[in-house]
Structure formats: C-alpha cells, structure tokens
N, C-alpha and C positions, 0 to 999 in steps of 0.2 A: 541413173542412180544419181538423185538432185541435193545441191549444192547448195548448201547454206551461206548469206552473206553476212559478214561480220557485221555489227549494228558501229561500231568505231574502228578510225582507222588509225592507231596511235602513231603519233610524230617519234615515231624510233630511230628511225633511218633507214629499217627492213626492207628489203620488197617483202611482196606478198607469197611467193616461196618460200622466204627464208622466214619468216611468219609462219607459217604455214606446218615447218619442219623443226620448230623446237621442241624439246621433250618437256612433259608434262610433270609438274605434281598435282597429285588426283586426291582426291579426300572421300571417302563414302562415311557418311556419321549419319546420327541420329537413333532413336530408341526401336525402331521395327526391326525385323528380321529381314534379310537382303544384300548387307553392304557384303558380305565376304562371297555372298552368291555373283553380283554385281562385278567383284573384282576379278573372279575366277573367270565370267563369261570376257572380259577387258582379255587375262591372259591366252586364252583362247583365240581371238583372233591376232595376239601377238604371237602367237605360236604360227599361226598358218600362213603371216608376214617375216615369217625367220627371225626371230628378235628370239634373244635367250631369254629365260625367263631363270627368275631365282625368286622360290617362295620364303620368306621366314614367316612361322606362325607364332606369336607370341600367344600364351596365357592357356589355349586348349589342350587337353590331356595328352598326350602321348600315345595311351593307348585308346585314344578316339581315332579309330581310323575310315576320316571321312570320306566321302565319294571323289570328291575332287581330288583328292591324295591318289587315289586308288587308277583314275582317269590321267592325268599327269605325268603320272611312271610308267602306266603304258603310253604315252605318245611321247614321251623320252624315249623308251625303247622304239620307239616305231622311228626314230628323227636316226638311232643309232643304228639302224636293221637298213633304212630305207634313203637316206639323207633328207628325208621330206622335213620341212616345218623346223623346230629348234630344239638343242638340248632345254631339258628342263631340271633344273636342283629345288631339291623339297628340304626345309629342315623344321625343326618342329622343338621349343622350347623344352617342353616336357620332358623328353627323354634323354635332356642333353645335346647339346648343338655338338652336331658329328665333327666338328673340327679341335672340341678339346676331351682333354680324359676326363672322367666326373669319379667321384669316392665319396664316401660318406653320404648325408642328408643334401638334400636341392637344397640349396638358396636363389630360390626365387629371384630377387631383385639383382642379386649376380649373375644370373643366366641371362635376365634382359639386357643386363648393360654388355654381356660378353657378345650378345645377338647383334645389337646395336654397332659395336666396333668389328665385327666381321663388315656388317651391312658398310659401316665407313671405308674398312680395306676393301670392298668388291668395287666400292663405288669410283675409289682411287684406282683399282685398276681397269675399269671401265669391264666388269666380267660380264653383266646381264644390259638387253633391251630394255629389258621390263623388271622390275621390284615390285612385289605383291607382298606388303607389311599388312601382315592378317591380326587386326586386334590391337596395332601397337601405339594406340591412342591409350591404352589402358598401364603400361610400364610408366608414363610421359604423367599420368594424372596422380598415381601413388608417387612420381618422386623420386622411381628408378631409374628413368633417363632423363637426362637436362633436355627441355621444350628447344630452348634459345640456341644448344649445340647443334640441335635437328634440324633446327631451319637451317641455321648457318652453312651445315654441311650439305642439304640440300638444294641450296642455294647456287652454293659455289663446284656442284657436282661438274666434271665435265664430258664432253663428246656426248652423245645422243643413250642419253637413259632417263625411260620414266618412270616413275615411281607410283603407285598407289597405295596408299595406306586406309585402313580403315579400323572402324570400332564406334562405341559408342564417346559422345564428352570431347571434342577435337574442338584442344585449346583456339581459343582463341588468335593466338600468333601463326598459329601453324594452318590454318584459316586463311588468315591472311597473307601467310607468302603462297598459297596455293595458287594452283591456274584454274582448276575446277572441283567445286565440293559438291556434293550432292549428300540433302538431308532426309533419309527414308523416316516419314511419318507415318505413323498407324492409323487406318481409318475400319479396317476390322481384322480378328483373328483368330482360325479357328480355336484355341487356348479360351477365348471370351465362349466358349458354347463348350468348355469341357474337354475338349480334344489336345490331347499330348500328339507330340510331334512323331513324326515318321519316318520310316527309312525312301530312302529317297527325293523325300522333299525336306527334311531338316539336317539329313546327311546322308 
C-alpha cells in the first residue's frame, strides 16, 4: 500500500512515529449527502483495528432505524461472541439517551446538551477509541451546545481517542481546531431528476 509523504514537517519536537499516531479530530461537513456514510466507513476501519466505537446520533428520529445502526449492532454482537473487532455502543437522541430516565415531552435542546455531557464523561474516562458524533454540528449551530466548550474539551481530551463530527455548516472555530476537514459539495443528485431516497442507499 503506498504511503503518502507529508508536505510539511512541523518543528513540534515529535518524531515521525509520534506525529503519525496522534488522535485526530475529523469534520465531515458540506451540503451534499454522504457525510455520515463516510464517518461510518471510517468506523468500520476502526472496528477492524480493534478500537471501541461510540456512536452518538443527534437530530435523527429514534424511529428511523438506519442501515448502519443494524450493521454496527451486529458487529458488536460479533465482538461479544468471538472477540473479533471491538465493542460498539449506539446512542440516539430522539429516543432519549440510554443513560437517563425520560418523562413527559421531549426537550430537544436539553437532550442534546445531555448527550454532549455524556460524551465529555466518556472522553474523560477514555471509553472509546473512535467517537462518531453524527449531525453534531446542528446542536452547536442552534445554540444548544456551546461551540467554545466543545473545542476546548476536544483539544484537551486525554489518551488516544479519535473524534469524527458530521453535519452541515460546521462552525469556523470547530473547523480551525480540526486535523482533517472534508466538505462534500454536490455535483449531481438523483433528487434533481425527481427521484426520492431509497433503501440501501439513503438508509
């Protein structure tokens, strides 16, 4: 497998090996579909490498059982049964986070903030090797979660913990703090020709 050469070697005092094995903050943003899909493809690699995975889905309805969720729950069962790969935890905001008791009407802002608080606790405990914070740009955009707090927490996270955040309109402060930022731009889309989403492609 060809190995890319970095265009810049910073004077940070790190060896090539040390720099290569730093945990990454990754942002998938832009107006086109495929941001979450790319993040879950990354999670497949992480699972194969034995990194425990924590998925936190913001915004998407709890009733929407996406294909990736079924696949990763199956991979978690494979790990429990065979030891292959790594454990996977999947949390969805829409159904209430699994670690809190819910009652009454949903408060989406409060739920999003509680999800972020759990992520902070998990980061402090070094619980996962890869965090997929799916559609997490929206709670920040809507003011439900403080962007500066997110940036500071992720910058100070201990140990070896990769984080990938998906969603449109990533805040410039988050983009500036990230190690890798990909923006998906539409060239063509089936909806332009009147075709709606379909099973196996959109979910």
